[in-house]
C-alpha positions as CSV (number, residue, x, y, z in Angstrom):
1,M,72.3,33.7,-91.1
2,K,71.0,30.1,-91.4
3,E,72.1,30.0,-95.0
4,L,75.6,31.3,-94.0
5,M,75.9,28.6,-91.4
6,K,74.9,25.9,-93.9
7,I,77.6,27.1,-96.3
8,I,80.2,27.1,-93.5
9,L,79.3,23.5,-92.4
10,V,79.4,22.3,-96.0
11,Y,82.9,23.9,-96.4
12,I,84.1,22.2,-93.2
13,N,82.7,18.8,-94.2
14,L,84.3,19.0,-97.6
15,N,87.7,19.8,-96.1
16,I,87.3,16.9,-93.7
17,I,86.5,14.6,-96.6
18,S,89.5,16.0,-98.5
19,L,91.9,15.4,-95.6
20,T,90.5,11.8,-95.2
21,T,90.7,10.8,-98.9
22,T,94.1,12.4,-99.5
23,G,95.7,11.4,-96.2
24,N,98.3,9.4,-98.1
25,Q,99.4,12.6,-99.9
26,T,100.6,14.0,-96.5
27,F,102.4,10.8,-95.5
28,S,105.9,11.8,-94.4
29,F,108.9,10.1,-92.9
30,A,110.2,13.4,-91.7
31,T,107.3,14.1,-89.3
32,E,105.5,11.1,-87.9
33,D,102.2,12.8,-87.3
34,I,99.4,10.9,-85.4
35,V,97.1,10.9,-88.5
36,N,99.4,8.9,-90.8
37,W,101.3,7.2,-88.0
38,P,98.6,6.2,-85.5
39,G,98.4,3.8,-82.5
40,I,101.3,1.4,-82.1
41,C,103.4,3.5,-84.5
42,Q,103.6,6.0,-81.6
43,S,103.4,3.8,-78.6
44,G,105.0,0.4,-79.6
45,K,108.0,-1.0,-77.8
46,K,109.2,-3.1,-80.8
47,Q,109.3,-0.5,-83.5
48,S,111.6,-0.6,-86.4
49,P,114.2,0.4,-87.6
50,I,116.8,0.4,-84.9
51,E,120.5,1.2,-84.4
52,I,122.9,-1.7,-84.7
53,P,125.7,-0.9,-82.3
54,R,129.4,-1.3,-83.1
55,S,130.2,-3.1,-79.8
56,Y,129.7,-6.9,-80.2
57,S,129.4,-7.2,-76.5
58,L,125.9,-5.8,-76.8
59,F,124.8,-8.7,-79.0
60,D,123.3,-12.1,-78.1
61,F,125.5,-14.8,-79.6
62,S,123.0,-17.7,-79.0
63,E,121.3,-19.0,-82.1
64,Y,118.0,-17.4,-82.6
65,M,117.1,-18.0,-86.3
66,R,119.2,-19.6,-89.1
67,I,118.5,-18.8,-92.7
68,K,118.8,-22.2,-94.4
69,S,118.0,-21.6,-98.1
70,S,116.0,-19.6,-100.6
71,N,114.5,-20.6,-104.0
72,Y,114.0,-17.4,-105.9
73,T,113.7,-17.6,-109.7
74,R,115.1,-14.9,-111.9
75,F,112.4,-12.6,-113.1
76,S,111.5,-9.0,-114.1
77,T,109.0,-6.9,-112.1
78,N,107.7,-3.4,-112.1
79,I,108.6,-0.8,-109.5
80,E,105.9,1.5,-108.2
81,V,105.7,4.5,-106.0
82,Q,103.1,4.3,-103.3
83,N,101.9,7.2,-101.0
84,N,104.4,9.5,-102.8
85,R,107.1,7.9,-100.6
86,M,107.3,4.2,-100.9
87,I,109.4,2.6,-103.7
88,I,107.9,-0.9,-104.0
89,G,108.4,-3.9,-106.4
90,N,106.0,-6.8,-106.5
91,L,107.4,-10.2,-105.6
92,T,104.3,-12.3,-105.1
93,G,104.9,-15.9,-105.9
94,K,108.5,-15.2,-107.0
95,G,110.4,-17.2,-104.2
96,S,110.6,-18.4,-100.6
97,V,113.1,-18.4,-97.7
98,F,113.4,-21.3,-95.3
99,A,114.5,-20.5,-91.8
100,F,115.2,-22.7,-88.8
101,R,114.2,-21.7,-85.3
102,K,113.6,-23.8,-82.1
103,N,113.8,-27.1,-84.0
104,I,111.2,-25.9,-86.5
105,T,111.7,-25.1,-90.2
106,Y,109.6,-22.1,-91.3
107,K,108.7,-21.2,-94.8
108,F,108.3,-17.5,-95.7
109,D,107.0,-16.5,-99.2
110,S,108.0,-13.3,-101.0
111,V,105.5,-10.5,-101.1
112,H,107.3,-7.4,-102.3
113,F,110.5,-5.4,-101.8
114,E,111.1,-1.8,-100.8
115,L,114.0,0.5,-101.7
116,H,114.9,3.2,-99.2
117,Y,117.2,6.2,-99.5
118,K,119.0,6.4,-97.2
119,S,119.1,3.3,-95.1
120,E,116.5,3.0,-92.3
121,H,118.7,0.9,-90.0
122,T,121.9,2.5,-88.9
123,Y,125.2,0.8,-88.0
124,G,127.4,2.5,-85.4
125,G,125.4,5.7,-85.8
126,L,125.9,5.8,-89.6
127,Q,123.4,5.3,-92.4
128,D,124.2,3.2,-95.5
129,D,123.6,4.8,-98.9
130,L,120.6,2.6,-99.6
131,E,118.6,-0.2,-98.0
132,L,116.7,-2.9,-99.9
133,Q,114.1,-4.7,-97.8
134,I,112.7,-8.0,-99.1
135,I,109.4,-8.7,-97.3
136,H,108.1,-12.2,-96.8
137,E,104.9,-13.6,-95.3
138,K,104.9,-16.8,-93.3
139,D,103.3,-19.8,-95.1
140,V,100.9,-21.2,-92.5
141,T,100.0,-24.1,-94.7
142,Y,103.6,-25.4,-94.5
143,F,103.0,-26.4,-90.8
144,L,99.9,-28.4,-91.8
145,K,101.8,-30.3,-94.4
146,N,104.4,-31.3,-91.8
147,N,101.9,-32.0,-89.1
148,E,103.4,-29.2,-86.9
149,T,101.9,-26.3,-85.0
150,D,103.4,-22.8,-84.9
151,P,104.5,-21.8,-81.4
152,E,105.1,-18.2,-82.6
153,A,102.1,-17.5,-84.7
154,S,102.1,-13.9,-83.7
155,F,105.2,-13.3,-85.9
156,S,104.0,-13.6,-89.4
157,K,106.6,-11.7,-91.4
158,L,110.3,-12.1,-92.3
159,I,112.1,-9.1,-93.8
160,I,115.6,-9.4,-95.2
161,S,117.6,-6.2,-95.1
162,V,120.3,-5.6,-97.7
163,R,122.9,-2.9,-97.1
164,I,124.0,-1.0,-100.2
165,N,126.9,1.5,-100.4
166,A,128.6,3.3,-103.3
167,S,132.4,3.4,-104.0
168,G,134.4,3.9,-107.1
169,D,133.3,3.3,-110.7
170,R,132.9,-0.5,-110.8
171,I,129.4,-1.3,-112.0
172,N,127.4,-3.8,-110.0
173,T,125.6,-5.8,-112.7
174,N,122.8,-6.9,-110.4
175,F,121.8,-3.3,-109.7
176,Q,122.5,-2.1,-113.2
177,N,119.2,-4.0,-114.1
178,L,117.3,-1.3,-112.2
179,N,117.5,0.9,-115.2
180,L,115.5,3.6,-113.3
181,P,116.4,7.0,-114.7
182,N,116.1,6.5,-118.5
183,G,114.2,3.3,-119.2
184,P,111.1,1.4,-117.9
185,T,111.0,1.2,-114.1
186,K,111.7,-2.5,-113.9
187,V,114.1,-4.6,-112.0
188,E,115.6,-8.0,-112.6
189,F,117.6,-8.9,-109.5
190,D,119.3,-12.2,-108.6
191,F,117.4,-12.3,-105.3
192,N,119.1,-15.5,-104.1
193,S,122.4,-13.7,-104.0
194,L,120.8,-11.2,-101.5
195,I,119.7,-13.7,-99.0
196,P,122.3,-14.3,-96.3
197,V,122.6,-18.1,-96.6
198,G,126.0,-19.0,-95.0
199,Q,126.7,-15.3,-94.4
200,P,126.8,-13.3,-91.1
201,Y,123.7,-11.4,-90.2
202,F,121.8,-9.8,-87.3
203,V,118.3,-10.8,-86.1
204,Y,115.8,-8.9,-83.9
205,E,112.1,-8.7,-83.3
206,G,110.5,-5.6,-84.8
207,S,107.8,-4.0,-86.8
208,L,106.9,-2.7,-90.3
209,T,108.6,0.7,-90.9
210,S,105.4,2.3,-92.2
211,S,101.9,2.4,-90.9
212,P,100.3,0.3,-89.5
213,C,103.7,-0.4,-87.9
214,S,102.6,-4.0,-87.0
215,E,105.0,-5.6,-84.4
216,N,105.0,-9.0,-86.1
217,V,108.3,-9.0,-87.9
218,Y,111.5,-11.1,-87.8
219,W,114.2,-8.7,-89.1
220,V,117.3,-10.3,-90.7
221,L,119.9,-7.7,-91.4
222,N,122.9,-8.6,-93.6
223,K,126.1,-7.7,-91.8
224,N,128.1,-7.3,-95.1
225,F,127.1,-4.6,-97.6
226,I,126.8,-4.7,-101.4
227,T,128.9,-2.1,-103.3
228,I,127.6,-0.2,-106.3
229,S,129.3,2.5,-108.3
230,N,129.0,6.2,-107.5
231,D,127.2,6.7,-110.9
232,Q,124.8,4.0,-110.0
233,L,124.0,5.6,-106.7
234,L,123.6,9.0,-108.3
235,A,121.1,7.6,-110.8
236,I,119.1,5.7,-108.2
237,R,119.1,8.6,-105.8
238,T,118.1,11.1,-108.5
239,W,115.2,8.8,-109.5
240,I,113.9,8.2,-106.0
241,T,114.1,11.9,-104.9
242,S,112.2,12.9,-108.1
243,K,109.4,10.6,-107.1
244,I,109.2,11.5,-103.4
245,S,109.7,15.3,-103.7
246,P,109.6,17.5,-101.8
247,E,111.2,15.2,-99.2
248,A,114.8,14.2,-99.9
249,F,114.6,10.7,-98.4
250,N,112.1,7.9,-97.7
251,A,113.6,6.3,-94.6
252,R,112.0,6.1,-91.1
253,K,114.1,7.3,-88.2
254,T,115.5,4.8,-85.8
255,K,113.5,3.8,-82.7
256,Q,114.5,2.8,-79.2
257,K,115.5,-0.8,-78.7
258,H,113.9,-1.0,-75.3
259,E,114.3,-4.5,-73.8
260,R,114.9,-6.3,-77.1
261,S,117.9,-8.4,-77.9
262,I,119.9,-8.3,-81.1
263,W,121.2,-11.7,-82.1
264,Y,124.3,-12.1,-84.2
265,Q,124.5,-15.2,-86.4
266,Y,128.2,-15.4,-87.2
267,F,128.7,-19.1,-87.7
268,P,125.7,-20.2,-89.9
269,Q,127.4,-23.2,-91.5
270,T,126.7,-25.4,-88.4
271,T,124.2,-28.2,-88.5
272,D,120.8,-28.0,-86.9
273,N,122.0,-29.5,-83.6
274,Q,125.1,-27.4,-83.2
275,N,125.3,-24.2,-81.3
276,P,127.1,-21.6,-83.4
277,S,128.3,-19.7,-80.4
278,S,130.1,-22.6,-78.7
279,E,131.5,-23.8,-82.0
280,G,132.9,-20.3,-82.8
281,N,134.3,-19.9,-79.3
282,M,136.0,-23.3,-79.5
283,W,137.9,-22.2,-82.6
284,N,138.8,-18.8,-81.0
285,F,140.2,-20.7,-78.0
286,K,142.3,-22.9,-80.4
287,Y,143.8,-19.8,-82.1
288,V,144.7,-18.3,-78.7
289,I,146.5,-21.5,-77.7
290,L,148.4,-21.6,-81.0
291,I,149.5,-18.0,-80.6
292,L,150.7,-18.6,-77.0
293,L,152.7,-21.7,-78.1
294,F,154.3,-19.7,-80.9
295,L,155.3,-16.9,-78.4
296,L,156.7,-19.3,-75.9
297,F,158.8,-21.4,-78.3
């Protein structure tokens, strides 16, 4: 009997070790189990992704963060599959994004990008065909160089979300460089063209969309989407689904917004001391006056 008990205990221990060492193999976006999605992933109030509503009345039009510039160089990088689910490309040292917030200029350095099928964020209840997320880490030494302190040290990441949809047969040359299905899994994007400098975007405070789900992220979501051809989407989708099988997608489901605001930066061409909301409203008022004068006379 004692020998039998020893065998049973050894078997149980081996299975526990197996589950621990291969936990990433069971990582799933379809079912957020407590083993692979622990702690704040389950209980957090600033989790990502979220739904971006159609109604603009639900947005905050005050300026929250302005993307000023980016300095990416053109390069080629490998794409890897992590945890059987994550499609990731290394961007370490490849570029930076400069953002202006509360009279302070922040510098965020590139870390990596992720490609999700379908999109994680939804717009008016609908998913885009793909979502490219460019992850950046805050450069804390930048404050020291400028003799400044960071009033929001708890937010250490900036993620730029790029919306991608397919239509027609016109090839998008930027995404043609993915060359995923038939060639080496490398990419050579023009990343500067994907950063919304002078373009409309949404901003909100959120989290990483995979474990540990840290709630330390500024999310910047491009309002406009990039168009690729139907054949390009088919090739990318076929490659991704072959890597993450048996699941048919690698996108986390949307989470509750709770008490968070969604800021809409729709007039980013203003200078540092201008309020984009008041400037935009002033021009809207002028257009209304002109229309009324036209109707009266």
